[in-house]
C-alpha positions as CSV (number, residue, x, y, z in Angstrom):
1,M,2.4,19.7,21.7
2,P,1.8,15.9,22.3
3,S,4.5,13.6,21.0
4,V,4.2,11.3,18.0
5,L,5.6,7.8,17.5
6,L,6.1,6.6,14.0
7,A,5.6,2.9,13.9
8,S,8.2,1.0,11.9
9,C,9.8,-2.5,12.1
10,A,13.2,-3.7,13.1
11,A,14.1,-4.7,9.6
12,A,13.3,-1.2,8.2
13,L,15.7,0.7,10.5
14,G,17.8,3.0,8.4
15,R,16.0,1.9,5.2
16,D,13.0,4.2,5.0
17,E,14.0,7.2,3.0
18,D,10.9,9.1,4.1
19,E,11.7,8.8,7.8
20,P,14.5,11.4,8.2
21,L,12.6,13.9,6.1
22,L,9.4,13.4,8.1
23,L,11.2,13.6,11.4
24,A,12.8,16.9,10.4
25,A,9.5,18.3,9.1
26,L,7.7,17.3,12.3
27,A,10.4,19.1,14.4
28,D,10.0,22.2,12.2
29,A,6.2,22.0,12.8
30,G,6.8,21.9,16.6
31,V,5.9,18.2,17.0
32,T,8.2,15.9,19.1
33,A,8.5,12.6,17.3
34,G,10.3,9.3,17.5
35,V,10.4,5.9,15.8
36,A,9.5,2.5,17.3
37,D,9.2,-1.1,16.2
38,W,5.6,-2.0,16.2
39,A,6.5,-5.5,17.4
40,D,8.7,-4.4,20.3
41,P,6.9,-5.3,23.6
42,A,8.9,-2.8,25.5
43,V,7.5,0.3,23.7
44,D,5.0,2.3,25.7
45,W,2.5,3.3,23.0
46,A,0.3,5.0,25.6
47,A,2.9,7.6,26.2
48,A,2.5,9.0,22.7
49,G,-0.1,11.5,21.8
50,A,-0.6,9.7,18.5
51,V,0.9,6.7,16.7
52,V,1.4,7.0,12.9
53,V,1.9,3.7,11.0
54,R,4.7,4.1,8.6
55,S,7.3,1.5,7.7
56,T,5.7,-1.6,9.3
57,W,6.8,-3.5,6.2
58,D,7.1,-6.9,7.9
59,Y,3.4,-7.2,8.8
60,A,2.2,-9.4,5.9
61,S,3.7,-12.6,7.3
62,R,2.0,-12.0,10.7
63,R,-1.1,-10.0,9.8
64,D,-3.2,-11.2,12.7
65,E,-0.5,-10.1,15.2
66,F,-0.2,-6.8,13.5
67,L,-3.9,-6.1,13.6
68,A,-4.1,-7.1,17.2
69,W,-1.3,-4.6,17.9
70,A,-3.2,-1.9,16.0
71,H,-6.4,-2.5,18.0
72,G,-4.4,-2.5,21.2
73,V,-2.7,0.8,20.4
74,E,-6.1,2.3,19.7
75,K,-7.2,1.6,23.2
76,V,-4.4,3.7,24.7
77,S,-3.6,6.3,22.0
78,R,-4.8,7.7,18.7
79,L,-3.7,5.6,15.7
80,F,-3.4,6.7,12.1
81,N,-4.5,5.2,10.0
82,P,-7.1,3.5,12.3
83,A,-7.1,-0.2,13.0
84,D,-10.3,-0.9,11.2
85,V,-8.9,0.8,8.1
86,L,-5.7,-1.3,8.4
87,A,-7.8,-4.5,8.6
88,W,-9.8,-3.6,5.5
89,N,-6.7,-2.5,3.5
90,T,-4.3,-5.3,4.3
91,D,-6.5,-7.8,2.3
92,K,-6.5,-6.8,-1.3
93,R,-10.0,-8.1,-1.7
94,Y,-11.0,-4.5,-0.9
95,L,-10.4,-3.9,-4.6
96,A,-13.6,-5.9,-5.4
97,G,-15.6,-3.5,-3.2
98,L,-14.1,-0.4,-4.9
99,A,-14.9,-1.9,-8.3
100,D,-18.5,-2.4,-7.1
101,A,-18.5,1.3,-6.1
102,G,-17.7,2.3,-9.7
103,I,-13.9,2.7,-9.5
104,P,-12.1,1.5,-12.6
105,V,-10.0,-1.4,-11.2
106,V,-7.5,-3.7,-13.0
107,P,-9.6,-6.8,-13.9
108,T,-9.1,-9.5,-11.2
109,A,-9.9,-13.1,-10.7
110,W,-9.9,-14.6,-7.2
111,A,-9.3,-18.1,-5.9
112,T,-9.6,-19.4,-2.3
113,S,-9.1,-23.1,-3.1
114,V,-7.2,-25.3,-5.5
115,D,-10.5,-26.1,-7.3
116,E,-10.9,-22.4,-8.2
117,L,-7.4,-22.0,-9.7
118,P,-8.0,-23.3,-13.3
119,A,-10.7,-20.8,-13.9
120,A,-8.7,-17.9,-12.3
121,L,-5.6,-18.7,-14.4
122,D,-7.5,-19.0,-17.7
123,G,-8.6,-15.4,-18.0
124,W,-5.5,-13.8,-19.7
125,A,-2.6,-14.8,-21.8
126,D,-0.1,-12.6,-20.0
127,L,-0.9,-12.6,-16.3
128,V,0.3,-11.7,-12.8
129,V,-0.2,-14.0,-9.8
130,K,-0.1,-12.6,-6.2
131,P,-1.5,-13.2,-2.8
132,T,-4.4,-11.1,-1.4
133,V,-2.2,-10.4,1.7
134,S,1.3,-9.2,0.9
135,A,3.6,-6.2,1.0
136,G,6.6,-5.1,-1.0
137,A,5.5,-7.2,-4.0
138,R,6.4,-10.4,-2.2
139,D,5.3,-13.7,-3.7
140,T,4.2,-11.9,-6.9
141,A,5.2,-12.8,-10.4
142,R,4.3,-12.3,-14.1
143,F,3.7,-15.3,-16.3
144,R,3.5,-15.4,-20.1
145,P,1.3,-17.8,-22.1
146,D,3.9,-20.7,-22.1
147,E,4.4,-20.4,-18.3
148,R,1.1,-21.7,-17.0
149,D,2.7,-24.5,-15.0
150,G,4.8,-21.9,-13.1
151,A,1.7,-19.8,-12.5
152,A,-0.1,-22.8,-11.1
153,R,2.8,-23.7,-8.8
154,L,3.0,-20.2,-7.4
155,A,-0.7,-20.0,-6.9
156,A,-0.8,-23.3,-5.1
157,R,2.1,-22.3,-2.9
158,I,0.2,-19.1,-1.9
159,L,-2.9,-21.1,-1.1
160,A,-0.9,-23.6,0.9
161,S,0.3,-20.6,3.0
162,G,-3.3,-19.9,4.0
163,R,-3.7,-16.9,1.7
164,P,-6.2,-16.5,-1.2
165,V,-4.9,-15.9,-4.6
166,M,-5.6,-13.0,-7.0
167,V,-4.8,-13.1,-10.8
168,Q,-4.7,-10.0,-13.0
169,P,-3.7,-9.4,-16.6
170,Y,-0.2,-8.0,-17.2
171,L,-0.8,-4.6,-18.8
172,A,1.8,-4.1,-21.5
173,R,1.7,-0.3,-21.4
174,L,3.4,-0.6,-18.0
175,D,6.7,-1.4,-19.7
176,D,7.0,2.1,-21.1
177,E,4.7,4.2,-18.9
178,G,5.2,2.6,-15.5
179,E,2.8,3.1,-12.5
180,T,1.7,6.4,-11.2
181,G,1.3,6.9,-7.5
182,L,-0.9,9.7,-6.2
183,V,-0.4,10.7,-2.5
184,Y,-3.3,12.1,-0.5
185,L,-3.2,13.7,2.9
186,D,-6.4,14.1,4.9
187,G,-8.2,13.5,1.6
188,R,-6.4,16.2,-0.3
189,Y,-4.0,15.6,-3.2
190,S,-0.4,16.2,-2.3
191,H,1.9,14.9,-5.1
192,A,2.6,12.2,-7.6
193,F,5.5,10.0,-8.7
194,R,6.3,7.3,-11.3
195,K,7.3,3.8,-10.5
196,G,9.1,1.8,-13.2
197,A,7.8,-1.6,-14.3
198,L,8.9,-4.2,-11.8
199,L,7.9,-7.8,-12.7
200,A,10.2,-9.8,-14.9
201,G,8.6,-13.3,-14.7
202,E,10.1,-14.7,-11.5
203,P,8.6,-14.4,-8.0
204,L,10.5,-11.8,-6.2
205,G,13.1,-13.3,-3.8
206,P,13.4,-12.9,0.0
207,G,13.7,-9.5,1.4
208,L,11.7,-6.7,3.0
209,Y,10.6,-5.1,-0.3
210,A,11.4,-5.0,-4.0
211,E,13.7,-2.2,-5.1
212,E,11.9,0.3,-7.3
213,E,12.8,3.0,-9.8
214,I,11.1,6.1,-8.5
215,T,10.9,9.5,-10.2
216,P,8.7,12.6,-9.9
217,R,5.7,12.8,-12.1
218,E,2.9,15.3,-12.8
219,A,-0.5,13.6,-12.5
220,T,-2.9,14.0,-15.4
221,A,-6.4,15.3,-15.0
222,A,-7.8,11.8,-15.7
223,Q,-5.5,10.3,-13.0
224,R,-6.5,13.0,-10.5
225,A,-10.2,12.4,-11.2
226,I,-9.8,8.7,-10.4
227,G,-7.7,9.4,-7.3
228,D,-10.3,11.8,-6.0
229,A,-13.0,9.2,-6.7
230,V,-11.0,6.5,-4.8
231,L,-10.6,8.8,-1.8
232,A,-14.3,9.6,-1.8
233,A,-15.3,5.9,-2.0
234,T,-12.8,5.2,0.8
235,A,-14.2,7.9,3.0
236,D,-17.7,6.3,2.5
237,R,-16.4,2.9,3.4
238,T,-14.2,3.9,6.4
239,G,-16.2,6.8,7.8
240,G,-13.8,9.6,6.9
241,A,-10.7,10.6,5.0
242,P,-7.5,8.7,6.1
243,L,-4.5,10.7,7.3
244,Y,-2.5,9.3,4.4
245,A,-3.4,7.4,1.3
246,R,-1.5,6.3,-1.8
247,V,-3.5,5.6,-5.0
248,D,-1.5,3.4,-7.4
249,L,-2.7,3.7,-11.0
250,V,-1.6,1.8,-14.1
251,P,-2.4,2.4,-17.8
252,G,-5.2,0.1,-19.0
253,A,-5.4,-1.6,-22.4
254,G,-6.5,1.6,-24.0
255,G,-4.2,3.8,-22.0
256,E,-6.9,4.9,-19.5
257,P,-5.8,4.9,-15.9
258,V,-7.1,2.1,-13.7
259,L,-6.5,1.3,-10.0
260,I,-4.1,-1.4,-9.2
261,E,-3.7,-0.7,-5.4
262,L,-4.9,1.6,-2.7
263,E,-2.2,1.9,0.0
264,L,-3.6,2.9,3.4
265,T,-1.4,0.8,5.7
266,E,2.4,1.4,5.3
267,P,3.1,3.0,1.9
268,S,6.2,4.8,1.1
269,L,5.1,8.3,0.3
270,F,8.3,9.0,-1.6
271,L,8.8,12.4,0.0
272,T,12.0,13.0,-2.0
273,T,10.0,13.5,-5.2
274,D,8.4,16.7,-4.0
275,A,10.1,19.5,-2.1
276,G,7.0,20.4,0.0
277,A,5.7,16.9,0.6
278,A,7.4,16.2,4.0
279,A,6.1,19.5,5.4
280,R,2.6,18.7,4.2
281,V,2.7,15.3,5.9
282,A,3.9,16.9,9.1
283,A,1.2,19.6,9.0
284,A,-1.5,16.9,8.5
285,I,-0.2,15.0,11.5
286,R,0.0,18.3,13.6
287,D,-3.6,19.1,12.6
288,R,-4.8,15.7,13.8
289,L,-3.2,16.3,17.1
290,Q,-4.8,19.6,17.8
């Protein structure tokens, strides 16, 4: 069986809870696997039968370099998810395309210049400001009605870094209900989990990712229906089902599930929340190799 390299990053070593579970499951499935830093020039990616992008959590600050790496790997090995999928998914403006395809998405205003900020920040009383290119909830904060100056400062700082800004309403039901993440493997539903509310009003500080409260959750029929629709729309856009996908849903104003993020690049799959999840991921990888 060909070998697999899981692409990580130096800062994630020992911090990805999915990694040991997945390595063990791959071994049980008869797949030889290892882990390598995507930015390490000494790694021979061509020696792997496939490269699976996992904990490359430092890509956001050097997205162009990361995408160049992905396209390079694709020339010498198989890459999952593919480079074109990563390019589409690492800019959150993909949400606009999914909304156009009929997916219920959290309402979003966009700003690519300082002149566009006032209108973007005027849509909701309680709002969230974030960059269109980010990972681990970096440079993301919630602002209440009396905190518009702070929202404007963060948005201007994001624009000055060369990234467009997105603004969304803060959905109050999150405080009690949290987010629901749905994991799909080869387009098929695998498992779900709950993420506790994260934003407290200050931009999240330096670090690889924000610590999250994760617990198992049973997805509802309504959530599953939206997840399936997101995967179908993604397959239409990218030419097929991705190896892995995480559909993050939040409760809308009326309690209905709406999409806040589609993770196709380096999402934690929270394999600890479902006893069979690691084996299913390993089987999906093995099937792609055969």
